[in-house]
C-alpha positions in Angstrom: 30.9 0.3 54.2 30.3 1.8 50.8 29.2 -0.5 47.9 31.1 -1.7 44.8 30.3 -1.1 41.2 31.4 -3.8 39.0 31.2 -3.4 35.0 30.6 -6.7 33.2 32.2 -6.3 29.7 33.1 -8.2 26.7 34.7 -7.5 23.3 32.0 -9.3 21.3 28.3 -10.2 21.7 26.9 -13.6 22.7 29.3 -14.3 25.5 26.6 -14.2 28.2 27.1 -10.9 30.0 23.3 -10.4 30.7 22.9 -13.9 31.9 25.9 -13.4 34.3 24.7 -10.0 35.6 21.1 -11.2 36.4 22.3 -14.6 37.9 25.2 -13.3 40.0 23.0 -10.4 41.0 20.3 -12.9 42.1 22.9 -15.0 44.0 24.2 -11.9 45.8 20.6 -10.9 46.8 19.8 -14.4 47.9 22.8 -14.0 50.1 21.4 -11.0 51.9 23.0 -8.3 49.9 21.4 -5.3 48.5 22.1 -5.4 44.7 21.3 -3.1 41.8 21.6 -4.5 38.2 22.2 -1.6 35.8 21.5 -2.2 32.1 23.9 0.1 30.0 22.9 -1.2 26.5 21.0 1.8 25.1 18.4 0.6 22.6 19.1 -3.1 22.8 18.4 -3.6 26.5 17.7 -7.2 27.6 18.4 -7.3 31.3 14.9 -6.6 32.2 13.9 -9.8 30.3 16.5 -11.9 32.0 15.3 -10.7 35.4 11.7 -11.3 34.6 11.0 -7.5 34.8 10.1 -6.8 31.2 8.2 -3.4 30.8 8.2 -2.8 34.7 10.5 0.3 34.6 9.1 3.6 33.5 12.3 5.5 33.9 15.9 4.6 33.0 19.5 5.4 34.0 19.6 8.4 31.8 16.7 10.0 33.6 18.6 9.7 36.9 22.0 10.6 35.6 20.6 13.8 34.0 18.4 14.6 37.0 15.0 14.2 35.5 14.0 11.9 38.4 15.4 10.6 41.7 17.1 7.1 41.8 14.4 5.7 43.9 11.8 6.5 41.4 13.6 4.7 38.6 14.7 1.5 40.1 12.4 -1.6 40.2 12.6 -4.2 42.9 12.2 -7.8 41.9 8.9 -9.3 43.3 10.4 -12.7 44.2 14.0 -11.7 45.1 14.1 -9.2 48.1 17.1 -7.0 47.6 17.4 -7.3 43.9 16.8 -4.1 41.9 16.9 -3.2 38.2 17.8 0.2 36.7 17.2 -0.2 33.0 18.6 1.5 29.9 16.7 3.9 27.6 14.7 2.2 24.9 16.2 4.8 22.4 18.7 7.6 22.4 17.0 10.9 23.1 18.5 14.4 23.7 22.1 14.5 24.8 23.8 11.2 25.7 24.8 10.6 29.3 28.3 11.6 29.9 31.1 9.8 31.7 31.0 12.4 34.5 27.2 12.1 34.9 27.6 8.2 35.1 30.4 8.6 37.6 28.1 10.8 39.9 25.3 8.3 39.5 27.5 5.4 40.6 28.7 7.4 43.5 25.1 7.8 44.6 24.4 4.1 44.0 27.4 3.1 46.2 25.7 4.8 49.1 22.5 2.8 48.8 23.5 -0.6 47.4 26.2 -3.3 48.5 26.8 -4.1 44.8 25.9 -2.6 41.5 26.5 -4.9 38.4 26.7 -2.9 35.2 25.7 -4.8 32.0 27.8 -3.1 29.4 26.9 -3.4 25.7 29.2 -5.7 23.5 32.2 -4.1 21.9 34.5 -1.4 22.8 32.4 1.8 21.9 30.8 4.6 23.9 28.5 2.2 25.9 31.4 0.1 27.0 33.5 3.3 28.0 30.4 4.6 29.9 30.0 1.4 31.9 33.7 1.2 32.8 34.2 4.9 33.6 33.0 5.0 37.1 33.3 1.2 37.9 35.6 0.0 40.8 36.2 -3.4 39.1 35.5 -5.1 35.9 34.7 -8.7 34.8 35.6 -9.6 31.3 33.3 -12.4 29.9 34.5 -14.6 27.1 33.8 -18.0 25.7 36.6 -20.6 25.0 36.6 -20.1 21.2 39.6 -18.3 19.7 37.8 -15.2 18.4 36.2 -14.5 21.7 39.5 -14.9 23.5 41.2 -12.5 21.2 38.5 -10.0 21.7 38.9 -10.5 25.4 42.6 -9.5 25.0 41.6 -6.4 23.1 39.1 -5.5 25.9 41.7 -5.9 28.6 44.0 -3.4 26.7 41.2 -0.9 26.9 40.9 -1.2 30.7 44.5 -0.3 31.5 43.3 2.3 34.1 42.2 -0.5 36.5 44.9 -1.5 39.0 46.0 -5.2 39.5 43.4 -7.2 41.3 40.5 -5.3 39.9 40.2 -7.1 36.7 38.8 -10.7 36.4 37.9 -13.1 33.7 34.8 -15.4 33.4 34.9 -18.1 30.9 31.3 -18.8 29.9 29.3 -21.5 28.0 32.0 -24.1 28.5 31.6 -27.7 27.2 34.3 -30.0 28.5 33.9 -32.2 25.3 34.5 -29.1 23.2 37.6 -28.2 25.1 39.0 -31.7 24.7 38.4 -31.6 20.9 40.2 -28.3 20.6 43.1 -29.5 22.9 42.3 -26.4 24.9 42.2 -25.8 28.6 41.0 -23.1 30.9 44.5 -22.2 31.6 44.9 -21.3 27.8 41.9 -18.9 28.3 43.5 -17.3 31.3 46.9 -16.9 29.5 45.4 -15.4 26.4 43.4 -12.9 28.2 46.0 -12.1 30.8 43.6 -12.0 33.6 42.9 -14.0 36.9 40.0 -16.3 36.6 37.0 -15.6 38.8 34.6 -18.3 37.4 34.0 -21.0 34.8 30.3 -21.4 33.7 29.3 -24.6 31.9 26.8 -24.6 29.0 23.4 -25.2 30.6 20.2 -25.9 28.7 18.2 -24.7 31.6 19.5 -21.1 31.1 17.8 -20.2 27.7 14.6 -21.8 29.0 14.6 -19.5 32.0 15.4 -16.5 30.0 12.5 -17.1 27.7 10.2 -17.6 30.7 11.5 -14.5 32.5 12.5 -16.5 35.5 16.0 -16.0 37.2 18.0 -19.2 36.8 18.7 -19.4 40.5 15.0 -19.6 41.3 14.6 -22.7 39.2 17.9 -24.5 39.3 20.5 -25.6 41.9 23.1 -27.2 39.7 25.1 -26.6 36.5 25.4 -22.9 35.6 23.4 -22.0 38.8 26.2 -23.4 40.9 28.9 -21.5 38.9 27.0 -18.2 39.3 26.7 -18.7 43.0 30.4 -19.5 43.3 31.3 -16.3 41.4 29.0 -14.3 43.7 30.9 -15.7 46.6 34.3 -14.9 45.1 33.2 -11.4 44.4 32.6 -11.1 48.1 36.2 -12.4 48.9 35.6 -16.0 49.6 38.1 -18.6 48.3 35.9 -21.2 46.4 37.5 -23.9 44.2 36.4 -24.0 40.5 33.6 -26.5 39.8 34.4 -29.7 37.9 32.8 -29.7 34.5 30.8 -32.7 33.7 
């Protein structure tokens, strides 16, 4: 069975795409899957920090896509999570940018070597977003519950019209139950505004920024809160029917 490439996107920054990619990737790897996390944010890459692999990668996805080196030479495996790999973004733009055709060819090669590839797209709807989505099989739109983020999620969905029904999903991130009550908002409102089926709700969790700063994947240090939500999302990606967690 060939692997799946899933682009994780959002219309604005600060929604938690990188945390989701690193944590869901870790959950899939802990479940025995072979997973590649691909950072598509040229110049502003942070996925290596979230995975605890800062400065470990010598080559990046542009080197592979433009045939300067083979895929195996550019990926870095996590030392504590067998089966979890990183393919990082360039530190800066150099030469000709990677084209959508080159990215599509790269992802086709990745499908033959990994069970899942999670693409961490840059915020916004620019060239990096289009590059990440161009060759993906599915997309996860990440939003928070605030009005501006939900409106940006709607705009993001409109840019993903080529994807068929069932291949687009929504994650509502950084949710505080008290905040939702104060806003008289519900998760159903988020679903209705974005117009997508929900694949996960992730609560605000103080352990997450601490793990990011320490370069430790959340799932290696926590078994509750956001870690539980990310594990559930990983299970749903694989087709399991898991009820949404109750927010405390």
